[in-house]
C-alpha positions in Angstrom: 17.0 -6.3 -22.1 20.5 -7.5 -20.3 20.1 -4.2 -18.2 16.8 -5.2 -17.0 17.5 -8.7 -16.1 20.4 -7.7 -14.1 18.3 -5.1 -12.5 15.8 -8.2 -11.3 18.2 -10.1 -10.3 19.5 -7.0 -8.1 16.4 -6.6 -6.7 15.9 -9.7 -5.8 19.0 -9.9 -3.8 19.4 -6.5 -2.8 15.6 -6.5 -1.5 15.3 -9.7 0.5 15.1 -8.7 4.0 13.8 -5.6 3.1 17.4 -4.5 3.0 18.9 -1.6 0.8 15.6 0.5 0.1 18.2 3.4 -0.4 20.3 1.9 -2.9 17.1 0.2 -5.0 15.5 3.6 -5.1 18.4 5.0 -6.4 18.8 2.4 -9.0 15.2 3.0 -10.0 15.1 7.0 -10.3 18.5 6.2 -12.1 16.6 4.1 -14.9 15.5 6.4 -18.1 13.0 4.3 -18.6 11.5 2.6 -15.7 9.2 -0.1 -16.6 6.9 -1.0 -13.6 6.9 -4.8 -14.6 10.8 -5.0 -13.5 9.8 -2.9 -10.6 6.8 -4.5 -9.0 8.5 -6.4 -6.5 10.6 -3.4 -5.3 6.8 -1.5 -4.8 5.8 -4.4 -2.9 8.5 -4.9 -0.8 8.6 -1.0 -0.1 5.4 -1.4 1.0 5.8 -4.5 3.5 8.9 -2.6 4.8 6.5 -0.1 5.7 4.3 -1.9 7.7 7.1 -4.2 9.2 8.7 -1.1 10.8 7.3 2.1 12.8 6.8 5.3 11.5 10.1 7.2 11.3 10.8 9.7 8.7 14.7 10.1 10.2 15.3 6.6 9.0 16.8 6.6 5.6 15.2 3.1 4.8 11.8 4.4 6.2 11.9 7.5 3.8 13.3 5.4 0.8 10.3 3.6 0.9 8.0 5.9 1.4 9.8 7.5 -1.7 9.4 4.4 -3.8 5.8 4.1 -3.0 5.6 8.2 -4.2 7.8 7.3 -7.2 4.9 4.9 -8.3 1.6 6.4 -7.1 0.7 8.7 -9.9 2.3 6.5 -12.5 0.0 4.0 -14.7 1.4 0.9 -13.1 -2.3 -1.1 -13.8 -2.9 -1.1 -10.3 -6.1 1.5 -8.9 -6.5 1.9 -5.5 -10.1 2.7 -4.8 -9.7 5.8 -1.7 -12.6 7.1 -0.9 -15.9 5.8 1.5 -16.9 6.3 4.7 -13.6 5.2 6.1 -11.6 7.6 4.1 -13.6 10.1 4.9 -13.1 9.6 8.8 -9.2 9.4 8.5 -7.4 12.8 9.4 -6.9 14.2 6.1 -4.0 16.7 8.1 -2.4 13.2 8.9 -0.8 10.7 6.9 -3.5 8.5 8.0 -4.7 8.3 4.1 -1.6 8.1 2.9 -0.6 5.2 5.1 -4.5 3.5 4.3 -3.5 4.1 0.3 0.1 2.5 0.8 -2.0 -0.5 2.9 -4.7 -0.8 -0.2 -2.1 -0.9 -2.9 0.4 -3.6 -0.2 -3.0 -5.8 -0.2 -3.3 -5.7 -4.1 0.0 -6.2 -4.9 0.0 -9.1 -1.7 -2.8 -11.0 -4.0 -1.3 -10.7 -7.5 2.3 -11.5 -6.3 1.5 -14.3 -3.9 -1.8 -15.1 -4.7 -1.7 -15.0 -8.4 -5.1 -12.8 -8.3 -5.1 -9.8 -9.9 -7.6 -7.2 -8.4 -8.2 -4.6 -11.5 -10.8 -2.2 -9.5 -11.4 -0.4 -12.7 -15.1 0.6 -13.5 -17.0 -2.4 -15.0 -20.2 -1.4 -17.2 -23.5 -1.9 -15.7 -22.2 -1.3 -11.8 -22.0 1.0 -9.5 -17.8 1.6 -9.0 -18.1 1.5 -5.2 -20.1 -2.0 -5.1 -18.1 -3.7 -7.1 -16.6 -7.0 -5.7 -12.7 -6.0 -6.3 -13.5 -2.5 -5.0 -15.2 -3.5 -1.8 -11.9 -6.1 -0.9 -9.7 -4.1 -1.6 -10.6 -1.3 0.3 -11.8 -3.5 3.6 -8.5 -5.7 3.1 -6.5 -2.3 3.2 -8.1 -1.0 6.1 -7.4 -4.2 8.4 -3.8 -3.7 7.5 -3.9 0.1 8.5 -5.9 -0.8 11.4 -3.6 -3.3 12.2 -0.7 -0.8 12.1 -2.4 2.0 14.0 -3.1 -0.3 16.3 0.8 -0.5 17.2 1.2 2.6 19.4 5.2 3.3 18.0 3.5 4.2 14.8 2.3 7.0 16.2 -0.5 7.5 14.3 -3.5 8.5 16.3 -7.1 8.2 15.2 -10.0 10.6 15.8 -13.2 9.5 17.0 -14.9 8.8 13.6 -12.1 6.6 12.9 -11.6 5.0 15.9 -15.3 3.6 15.8 -13.4 1.5 12.7 -10.5 0.3 14.8 -12.9 -0.6 17.8 -15.0 -2.9 15.3 -11.9 -4.0 13.6 -10.5 -5.4 16.7 -14.0 -7.1 17.7 -14.2 -9.1 14.4 -17.1 -6.8 13.7 -15.5 -4.1 10.9 -17.3 -6.2 7.6 -20.6 -5.1 9.7 -19.7 -1.5 9.5 -17.4 -0.7 7.2 -19.5 0.0 4.0 -22.7 1.5 6.3 
């Protein structure tokens, strides 16, 4: 218990200002039984770091942020990331676009949970079509907005194909909601 409290305190100190993600990643990896609740803020901070910085796979901090996300993406974190639909399918599967979209959705869900005390479960509700559930739709479109804002910065070198450019154009014109679920 004391070890976990120390880790929480360390993460609060080292992550503020998005620094030292590499060190935090090493601490996470060395934890013999990492508990997601203990590292949830670190996970969120890693997604924030990614969207606050240009894509740079030569940067130790950027790579560490991606590795923190990767560490949790196949674990049972209680965060269900709905990655499907026309927008997801429009993204180039041979690039990192789908990966960054997944991170954007995760960032939105974690932000809502940690900063707004809202928990978007994105779990199947009996009698409803999963793709039409309000939490699923909100997570997808808000994640798309984060992703599209990121892509619109040319320093990030994420070039959209013609299928996905229509979503960027709609977002820039404030009409993403109109075309997103068509």
